[in-house]
DODRENBA-438050 format. One record per residue (C-alpha): residue in three letters; chain; y, z, x. Coordinates in nm, 4 decimals. Example, Ala and Ser with C-alpha at 12.3 -4.5 7.8 and 13.67 -1.06 7.14 Angstrom:
<pts>
PT code unit    north       up     east
PT  ALA    A  -0.4500   0.7800   1.2300
PT  SER    A  -0.1060   0.7140   1.3670
</pts>
This chain:
<pts>
PT code unit    north       up     east
PT  MET    A   2.3894   0.7466  -3.3302
PT  ASP    A   2.1006   0.6206  -3.5454
PT  ARG    A   1.7527   0.5332  -3.4154
PT  ALA    A   1.8100   0.1571  -3.4295
PT  SER    A   2.1194   0.1857  -3.2070
PT  LYS    A   1.9342   0.4011  -2.9561
PT  THR    A   1.6474   0.1530  -2.9467
PT  GLY    A   1.8889  -0.1339  -2.8858
PT  ILE    A   2.0580   0.0542  -2.6022
PT  TRP    A   1.7198   0.1292  -2.4450
PT  ILE    A   1.6173  -0.2376  -2.4601
PT  ILE    A   1.9467  -0.3556  -2.3097
PT  ALA    A   1.9419  -0.0881  -2.0381
PT  THR    A   1.5808  -0.1727  -1.9456
PT  GLY    A   1.6650  -0.5421  -1.9207
PT  VAL    A   1.9680  -0.4735  -1.7009
PT  ILE    A   1.7688  -0.2444  -1.4686
PT  ILE    A   1.4819  -0.4946  -1.4332
PT  THR    A   1.7320  -0.7734  -1.3631
PT  LEU    A   1.9058  -0.5657  -1.0957
PT  LEU    A   1.5727  -0.4725  -0.9359
PT  TYR    A   1.4623  -0.8364  -0.9264
PT  PHE    A   1.7806  -0.9997  -0.8024
PT  GLY    A   1.8599  -0.7086  -0.5710
PT  ARG    A   1.5115  -0.7048  -0.4142
PT  GLY    A   1.6470  -0.8407  -0.0851
PT  ILE    A   1.8476  -0.5170  -0.0432
PT  LEU    A   1.6519  -0.2620  -0.2474
PT  ALA    A   1.2988  -0.3416  -0.1228
PT  PRO    A   1.3805  -0.2967   0.2506
PT  PHE    A   1.5710   0.0236   0.1732
PT  ALA    A   1.2789   0.1595  -0.0318
PT  LEU    A   1.0403   0.0780   0.2550
PT  ALA    A   1.2786   0.2566   0.4930
PT  VAL    A   1.2859   0.5668   0.2712
PT  PHE    A   0.9080   0.5845   0.2538
PT  LEU    A   0.8752   0.5201   0.6280
PT  PHE    A   1.1229   0.8048   0.6766
PT  LEU    A   0.9033   1.0295   0.4587
PT  VAL    A   0.5927   0.9336   0.6600
PT  ILE    A   0.7725   1.0311   0.9818
PT  GLU    A   0.8883   1.3579   0.8234
PT  GLY    A   0.5304   1.4265   0.7176
PT  PHE    A   0.4071   1.3781   1.0743
PT  ALA    A   0.6901   1.5980   1.2028
PT  SER    A   0.5978   1.8758   0.9585
PT  VAL    A   0.2341   1.8623   1.0688
PT  ILE    A   0.3343   1.8790   1.4363
PT  ASP    A   0.5763   2.1634   1.3642
PT  ASN    A   0.3084   2.3603   1.1758
PT  TRP    A   0.0455   2.3048   1.4440
PT  SER    A   0.2651   2.4101   1.7344
PT  ARG    A   0.4938   2.7125   1.7235
PT  THR    A   0.6592   2.6188   2.0528
PT  ILE    A   0.7851   2.2743   1.9458
PT  LYS    A   1.1111   2.2746   1.7525
PT  ILE    A   1.1556   2.0513   1.4509
PT  GLY    A   1.3914   1.8146   1.6364
PT  LEU    A   1.1340   1.7485   1.9087
PT  ALA    A   0.8609   1.7232   1.6435
PT  ARG    A   1.0609   1.4491   1.4675
PT  PHE    A   1.1061   1.2635   1.7960
PT  ILE    A   0.7308   1.2795   1.8666
PT  ALA    A   0.6572   1.1661   1.5097
PT  ILE    A   0.8925   0.8688   1.5493
PT  LEU    A   0.7158   0.7676   1.8714
PT  ILE    A   0.3742   0.7982   1.7026
PT  VAL    A   0.4719   0.5932   1.3973
PT  LEU    A   0.6570   0.3227   1.5919
PT  GLY    A   0.3842   0.3085   1.8568
PT  GLY    A   0.1187   0.2721   1.5884
PT  PHE    A   0.3212   0.0056   1.4078
PT  PHE    A   0.3844  -0.2134   1.7118
PT  GLY    A   0.0289  -0.1553   1.8297
PT  PHE    A  -0.0913  -0.2808   1.4917
PT  LEU    A   0.1245  -0.5930   1.5239
PT  ALA    A  -0.0187  -0.6620   1.8699
PT  LEU    A  -0.3709  -0.6076   1.7364
PT  MET    A  -0.3139  -0.8496   1.4493
PT  ALA    A  -0.1710  -1.1121   1.6843
PT  ASN    A  -0.4708  -1.0770   1.9166
PT  GLY    A  -0.7132  -1.1000   1.6248
PT  ILE    A  -0.5515  -1.4145   1.4876
PT  ALA    A  -0.5608  -1.5681   1.8361
PT  GLU    A  -0.9327  -1.4852   1.8682
PT  PHE    A  -1.0088  -1.6476   1.5344
PT  GLY    A  -0.8007  -1.9464   1.6487
PT  ARG    A  -1.0167  -1.9909   1.9584
PT  ASP    A  -1.3276  -2.0217   1.7373
PT  ALA    A  -1.1507  -2.2180   1.4628
PT  GLY    A  -1.3592  -2.5317   1.5205
PT  GLU    A  -1.6884  -2.3467   1.4809
PT  TYR    A  -1.5666  -2.1644   1.1696
PT  GLU    A  -1.4474  -2.4926   1.0186
PT  THR    A  -1.7845  -2.6584   1.0811
PT  ARG    A  -1.9673  -2.3630   0.9227
PT  ILE    A  -1.7396  -2.3660   0.6158
PT  ASN    A  -1.7760  -2.7431   0.5730
PT  ASP    A  -2.1558  -2.7056   0.5806
PT  MET    A  -2.1379  -2.4343   0.3127
PT  ILE    A  -1.9114  -2.6501   0.0933
PT  ALA    A  -2.1546  -2.9395   0.1269
PT  ASP    A  -2.4486  -2.7107   0.0389
PT  GLY    A  -2.2632  -2.5839  -0.2680
PT  TYR    A  -2.1883  -2.9349  -0.3912
PT  GLY    A  -2.5503  -3.0276  -0.3285
PT  LEU    A  -2.6757  -2.7384  -0.5424
PT  LEU    A  -2.4483  -2.8559  -0.8236
PT  HIS    A  -2.5698  -3.2157  -0.7754
PT  MET    A  -2.2164  -3.3303  -0.6998
PT  SER    A  -2.1263  -3.5904  -0.4420
PT  ASP    A  -1.8209  -3.6426  -0.2198
PT  ALA    A  -1.7898  -3.2820  -0.1048
PT  PRO    A  -1.4374  -3.2158   0.0322
PT  THR    A  -1.3785  -3.0716   0.3759
PT  LEU    A  -1.1909  -2.7491   0.4464
PT  GLN    A  -0.8841  -2.9406   0.5622
PT  GLU    A  -0.8786  -3.1428   0.2404
PT  LEU    A  -0.8928  -2.8220   0.0349
PT  LEU    A  -0.6267  -2.6410   0.2363
PT  PHE    A  -0.3771  -2.9205   0.2718
PT  ASN    A  -0.3739  -3.0601  -0.0780
PT  GLU    A  -0.0751  -2.9888  -0.2998
PT  THR    A  -0.2123  -2.6609  -0.4368
PT  GLY    A  -0.3128  -2.5333  -0.0936
PT  GLN    A   0.0260  -2.6176   0.0546
PT  ARG    A   0.2067  -2.4276  -0.2222
PT  PHE    A  -0.0204  -2.1250  -0.1718
PT  PHE    A   0.0287  -2.1090   0.2030
PT  ALA    A   0.4017  -2.1718   0.1650
PT  THR    A   0.4231  -1.8682  -0.0647
PT  ILE    A   0.2293  -1.6502   0.1825
PT  ALA    A   0.4381  -1.7758   0.4752
PT  ASN    A   0.7647  -1.7059   0.2920
PT  ALA    A   0.6561  -1.3540   0.1966
PT  THR    A   0.5423  -1.2775   0.5519
PT  GLY    A   0.8612  -1.4252   0.6960
PT  ASP    A   1.0749  -1.2132   0.4651
PT  LEU    A   0.8914  -0.8980   0.5752
PT  SER    A   0.9318  -0.9886   0.9428
PT  GLY    A   1.3003  -1.0614   0.8951
PT  ASP    A   1.3542  -0.7280   0.7181
PT  LEU    A   1.1816  -0.5281   0.9933
PT  VAL    A   1.4973  -0.4716   1.1998
PT  LEU    A   1.6947  -0.3838   0.8866
PT  ILE    A   1.4286  -0.1302   0.7831
PT  LEU    A   1.4376   0.0386   1.1250
PT  ILE    A   1.8192   0.0572   1.1072
PT  TYR    A   1.7967   0.2169   0.7635
PT  VAL    A   1.5472   0.4742   0.8946
PT  ALA    A   1.7778   0.5630   1.1851
PT  PHE    A   2.0751   0.6174   0.9535
PT  LEU    A   1.8621   0.8252   0.7168
PT  PHE    A   1.7905   1.0628   1.0049
PT  PHE    A   2.1592   1.0699   1.0999
PT  ALA    A   2.2606   1.1482   0.7405
PT  GLN    A   1.9918   1.4111   0.6798
PT  PRO    A   2.1886   1.7191   0.8057
PT  SER    A   2.4707   1.6564   0.5550
PT  TRP    A   2.2510   1.6206   0.2464
PT  THR    A   2.2545   1.9936   0.1614
PT  ARG    A   2.6344   2.0143   0.1858
PT  LYS    A   2.6782   1.7046  -0.0299
PT  LEU    A   2.4416   1.8480  -0.2909
PT  ASP    A   2.6417   2.1709  -0.3013
PT  ASN    A   2.9652   1.9759  -0.3573
PT  ILE    A   2.8167   1.7516  -0.6274
PT  PHE    A   2.6572   2.0423  -0.8168
PT  PRO    A   2.8752   2.3527  -0.7635
PT  GLY    A   2.6915   2.5556  -1.0301
PT  PHE    A   2.4044   2.7572  -0.8852
PT  GLU    A   2.1576   2.7025  -1.1728
PT  THR    A   2.2252   2.3297  -1.1916
PT  ARG    A   2.2034   2.2914  -0.8136
PT  HIS    A   1.8798   2.4925  -0.8043
PT  GLN    A   1.7184   2.2749  -1.0712
PT  VAL    A   1.8282   1.9524  -0.8991
PT  ARG    A   1.6814   2.0811  -0.5716
PT  GLU    A   1.3607   2.1707  -0.7511
PT  ILE    A   1.3366   1.8187  -0.8934
PT  GLY    A   1.4097   1.6632  -0.5526
PT  ASP    A   1.1568   1.8870  -0.3776
PT  GLU    A   0.8886   1.8012  -0.6333
PT  ALA    A   0.9519   1.4275  -0.5957
PT  ARG    A   0.9583   1.4446  -0.2173
PT  GLN    A   0.6472   1.6623  -0.1980
PT  SER    A   0.4491   1.4335  -0.4306
PT  ILE    A   0.5451   1.1214  -0.2381
PT  GLU    A   0.4867   1.2825   0.1035
PT  VAL    A   0.1431   1.4092  -0.0015
PT  TYR    A   0.0542   1.0643  -0.1360
PT  LEU    A   0.1683   0.8797   0.1769
PT  TRP    A   0.0107   1.1340   0.4122
PT  THR    A  -0.3193   1.1291   0.2219
PT  GLN    A  -0.3260   0.7495   0.2097
PT  THR    A  -0.2665   0.7354   0.5851
PT  VAL    A  -0.5467   0.9818   0.6639
PT  ILE    A  -0.7894   0.8206   0.4179
PT  SER    A  -0.7097   0.4690   0.5421
PT  ALA    A  -0.7581   0.5808   0.9033
PT  LEU    A  -1.0950   0.7415   0.8183
PT  ILE    A  -1.2199   0.4341   0.6306
PT  THR    A  -1.0961   0.2078   0.9109
PT  MET    A  -1.2742   0.4066   1.1817
PT  LEU    A  -1.6072   0.4192   0.9944
PT  THR    A  -1.5811   0.0515   0.8994
PT  TYR    A  -1.5052  -0.0494   1.2582
PT  VAL    A  -1.8122   0.1354   1.3895
PT  SER    A  -2.0262  -0.0192   1.1144
PT  LEU    A  -1.9007  -0.3737   1.1794
PT  LEU    A  -1.9673  -0.3322   1.5515
PT  ALA    A  -2.3204  -0.2117   1.4793
PT  LEU    A  -2.3802  -0.5068   1.2451
PT  GLY    A  -2.2495  -0.7571   1.4994
PT  VAL    A  -1.9491  -0.8865   1.3021
PT  LYS    A  -1.7056  -1.0762   1.5228
PT  ASN    A  -1.3492  -0.9542   1.5649
PT  ALA    A  -1.4374  -0.6219   1.4028
PT  LEU    A  -1.1207  -0.4510   1.5262
PT  PHE    A  -0.8956  -0.7074   1.3564
PT  LEU    A  -1.0856  -0.6838   1.0277
PT  SER    A  -1.0763  -0.3029   1.0380
PT  ALA    A  -0.7005  -0.3042   1.0995
PT  LEU    A  -0.6588  -0.5370   0.8010
PT  ILE    A  -0.8579  -0.2909   0.5887
PT  PHE    A  -0.6255  -0.0090   0.7013
PT  VAL    A  -0.3245  -0.1912   0.5556
PT  LEU    A  -0.4990  -0.3089   0.2381
PT  ASN    A  -0.5966   0.0470   0.1459
PT  TYR    A  -0.2283   0.1287   0.0886
PT  ILE    A  -0.2341  -0.1058  -0.2133
PT  PRO    A  -0.3754   0.0919  -0.5093
PT  THR    A  -0.7095  -0.0172  -0.6583
PT  VAL    A  -0.6804  -0.3897  -0.5855
PT  GLY    A  -0.6335  -0.3269  -0.2130
PT  SER    A  -0.9665  -0.1428  -0.1899
PT  ILE    A  -1.1457  -0.4265  -0.3672
PT  VAL    A  -0.9964  -0.6898  -0.1369
PT  ALA    A  -1.0709  -0.4690   0.1657
PT  ALA    A  -1.4386  -0.4617   0.0670
PT  LEU    A  -1.4499  -0.8429   0.0310
PT  VAL    A  -1.2727  -0.9537   0.3508
PT  PRO    A  -1.5372  -0.8567   0.6154
PT  PRO    A  -1.8365  -1.0088   0.4279
PT  LEU    A  -1.6435  -1.3325   0.3751
PT  PHE    A  -1.5816  -1.3597   0.7495
PT  ALA    A  -1.9428  -1.2589   0.8168
PT  LEU    A  -2.0615  -1.5334   0.5800
PT  VAL    A  -1.8882  -1.8078   0.7810
PT  GLN    A  -1.9540  -1.6498   1.1215
PT  PRO    A  -2.0904  -1.9299   1.3447
PT  ASP    A  -2.3407  -1.7173   1.5375
PT  LEU    A  -2.5434  -1.4491   1.3631
PT  PRO    A  -2.6389  -1.1359   1.5620
PT  GLY    A  -2.9820  -1.1101   1.7216
PT  TRP    A  -3.1303  -0.8748   1.4615
PT  VAL    A  -3.0901  -1.1390   1.1872
PT  PRO    A  -3.4146  -1.3473   1.1664
PT  GLY    A  -3.2544  -1.6907   1.1939
PT  GLU    A  -2.9470  -1.9002   1.1338
PT  VAL    A  -3.0377  -2.0774   0.8125
PT  PRO    A  -2.7912  -2.0437   0.5220
PT  GLN    A  -3.0131  -1.7956   0.3377
PT  ASP    A  -2.9938  -1.5551   0.6313
PT  SER    A  -2.6133  -1.5856   0.6373
PT  TYR    A  -2.5967  -1.4808   0.2726
PT  ILE    A  -2.8252  -1.1846   0.3355
PT  TYR    A  -2.6171  -1.0876   0.6387
PT  ALA    A  -2.2939  -1.1070   0.4371
PT  ALA    A  -2.4524  -0.8992   0.1597
PT  ILE    A  -2.5478  -0.6287   0.4094
PT  VAL    A  -2.1921  -0.6251   0.5477
PT  PHE    A  -2.0519  -0.6063   0.1939
PT  ALA    A  -2.2810  -0.3159   0.1006
PT  THR    A  -2.1859  -0.1237   0.4145
PT  VAL    A  -1.8102  -0.1723   0.3785
PT  SER    A  -1.8237  -0.1009   0.0040
PT  PHE    A  -2.0164   0.2204   0.0682
PT  TRP    A  -1.7343   0.3632   0.2794
PT  GLN    A  -1.4683   0.2440   0.0355
PT  PHE    A  -1.6493   0.3900  -0.2652
PT  SER    A  -1.7688   0.7193  -0.1186
PT  ILE    A  -1.4440   0.8149   0.0550
PT  GLY    A  -1.2194   0.6776  -0.2200
PT  ASN    A  -1.4057   0.8585  -0.4990
PT  PHE    A  -1.5129   1.1849  -0.3370
PT  ILE    A  -1.2894   1.2723  -0.0421
PT  GLN    A  -0.9552   1.1202  -0.1465
PT  PRO    A  -0.9280   1.2974  -0.4864
PT  ARG    A  -0.9900   1.6351  -0.3209
PT  MET    A  -0.7260   1.5705  -0.0551
PT  MET    A  -0.4668   1.4307  -0.2950
PT  GLY    A  -0.5250   1.6794  -0.5741
PT  GLU    A  -0.2722   1.6359  -0.8554
PT  SER    A   0.0087   1.4909  -0.6437
PT  LEU    A   0.0086   1.1597  -0.8345
PT  ASN    A  -0.1020   1.2506  -1.1881
PT  LEU    A  -0.0906   0.8816  -1.2882
PT  SER    A  -0.3427   0.7272  -1.5253
PT  ALA    A  -0.5595   0.4474  -1.3854
PT  LEU    A  -0.4131   0.1981  -1.6331
PT  VAL    A  -0.0579   0.2884  -1.5279
PT  VAL    A  -0.1527   0.2397  -1.1613
PT  LEU    A  -0.2746  -0.1148  -1.2345
PT  LEU    A   0.0271  -0.1986  -1.4517
PT  SER    A   0.2700  -0.0603  -1.1932
PT  LEU    A   0.0995  -0.2672  -0.9241
PT  ALA    A   0.1478  -0.5841  -1.1296
PT  ILE    A   0.5066  -0.5043  -1.2316
PT  TRP    A   0.6359  -0.3919  -0.8920
PT  GLY    A   0.4506  -0.6806  -0.7272
PT  ALA    A   0.6261  -0.9250  -0.9594
PT  LEU    A   0.9652  -0.7642  -0.8922
PT  TRP    A   0.9484  -0.7048  -0.5156
PT  GLY    A   0.6456  -0.9017  -0.3951
PT  ILE    A   0.4345  -0.7506  -0.1159
PT  PRO    A   0.6661  -0.4469  -0.0593
PT  GLY    A   0.6470  -0.3698  -0.4312
PT  MET    A   0.2665  -0.3717  -0.4208
PT  PHE    A   0.2600  -0.1223  -0.1350
PT  LEU    A   0.5204   0.1039  -0.2984
PT  SER    A   0.4049   0.0714  -0.6603
PT  ALA    A   0.2284   0.4102  -0.6844
PT  PRO    A   0.4964   0.6313  -0.5211
PT  LEU    A   0.7763   0.4503  -0.7064
PT  THR    A   0.6004   0.5077  -1.0386
PT  VAL    A   0.5476   0.8754  -0.9526
PT  LEU    A   0.9204   0.9040  -0.8829
PT  MET    A   1.0008   0.7419  -1.2177
PT  MET    A   0.7650   0.9795  -1.3995
PT  ILE    A   0.9278   1.2845  -1.2395
PT  LEU    A   1.2766   1.1603  -1.3272
PT  PHE    A   1.1811   1.0722  -1.6856
PT  ALA    A   1.0328   1.4205  -1.7286
PT  GLN    A   1.3726   1.5831  -1.6672
PT  SER    A   1.5282   1.4674  -1.9968
PT  SER    A   1.4002   1.5466  -2.3443
PT  SER    A   1.4959   1.1939  -2.4572
PT  THR    A   1.2791   1.0255  -2.1916
PT  LEU    A   1.0029   1.2855  -2.1700
PT  TRP    A   0.7754   1.0715  -2.3878
PT  ILE    A   0.7806   0.7958  -2.1228
PT  ALA    A   0.6742   1.0445  -1.8548
PT  VAL    A   0.3916   1.1666  -2.0807
PT  LEU    A   0.2647   0.8096  -2.1215
PT  LEU    A   0.2755   0.7534  -1.7450
PT  SER    A   0.0924   1.0767  -1.6604
PT  ALA    A  -0.2844   1.1132  -1.6392
PT  ASP    A  -0.3129   1.4520  -1.8122
PT  GLY    A  -0.0169   1.4333  -2.0519
PT  ASN    A   0.1716   1.7017  -1.8572
PT  PRO    A   0.4127   1.5187  -1.6240
PT  GLN    A   0.6338   1.8222  -1.5705
PT  GLY    A   0.3675   2.0404  -1.4105
PT  LYS    A   0.4446   2.3674  -1.2375
PT  GLY    A   0.6696   2.4694  -1.5237
PT  VAL    A   0.9459   2.2176  -1.4496
PT  THR    A   1.1410   2.1662  -1.7700
PT  PRO    A   1.3697   1.8823  -1.8730
PT  TYR    A   1.7054   1.8914  -1.6999
PT  GLY    A   1.9544   2.1175  -1.8716
PT  GLU    A   1.6924   2.3168  -2.0633
PT  GLU    A   1.5683   2.6639  -1.9876
PT  SER    A   1.2220   2.7188  -1.8510
PT  SER    A   0.9889   2.8978  -2.0875
</pts>
């Protein structure tokens, strides 16, 4: 087969795969979330099993399930309480925002400043909120399906080894497939575990800082930061912007701020931004790389591109899963000499195979 034919097949195959991923997102995205939730639970179970020699792995998995589910439903309750608290002060926030809009129009020497309601409920605002509402509704509707998937993944886990033996009866082939699977699982587990620990650390330090600065509803904002930090790069930027934006429109400034004039609100928001950004920057650039090591091995440009592509294909779930899904693709591409060049482009150091893993079907040097 000549080069032109191979290129045509690659283009057609890529188009078919992208089409299947997009139109099958209602099935594939919840299942992918279930797989990664399963890996998070397995990571917790492994930690519990390593810490305690008296607890068997079955009990460790049960404890891990309780921890993850308890944390998840606790987070939902926290978010609901935070939204309700903001709702109770909605009138004061609206008045503060309307004053800031009027001040901004005055600085620009423009008249007829719109109100917040006029900005939110025009045609553009309605489309934006409809998109957010639909995405959130889809995630809520898929929650039960995701939990069912996770349960069946645990039920099917004991038979995976036997199925692998039957699919690959040859010892060398089976060993290499297991090696590939172990590498993919270890990379994804390390990534998810590290992101969870790092997000928890940033959330705790941010919560204490917001309390000290007098930001209202600090627990809700900190919980929002915990979730946003799972989105690569962009999530950290948004997480650093959310608290100062709420601090900027906070109706009552804390006692240590000199007054309540607009200039003091801007200074207060700047202080909040600097504090939150400090934790995001210092932990994200110094502690996280040492904890994660070379588990991802993705270039920064690939991380941003994968975020955009998976977000376009699967929406919010794709944004959360963009990094681990791209790592999985890189590992799989590295197993064939014909697709190795793609894995090299995706990798950060040009060595996607690592640890001496050679393309599938070839002998290790």
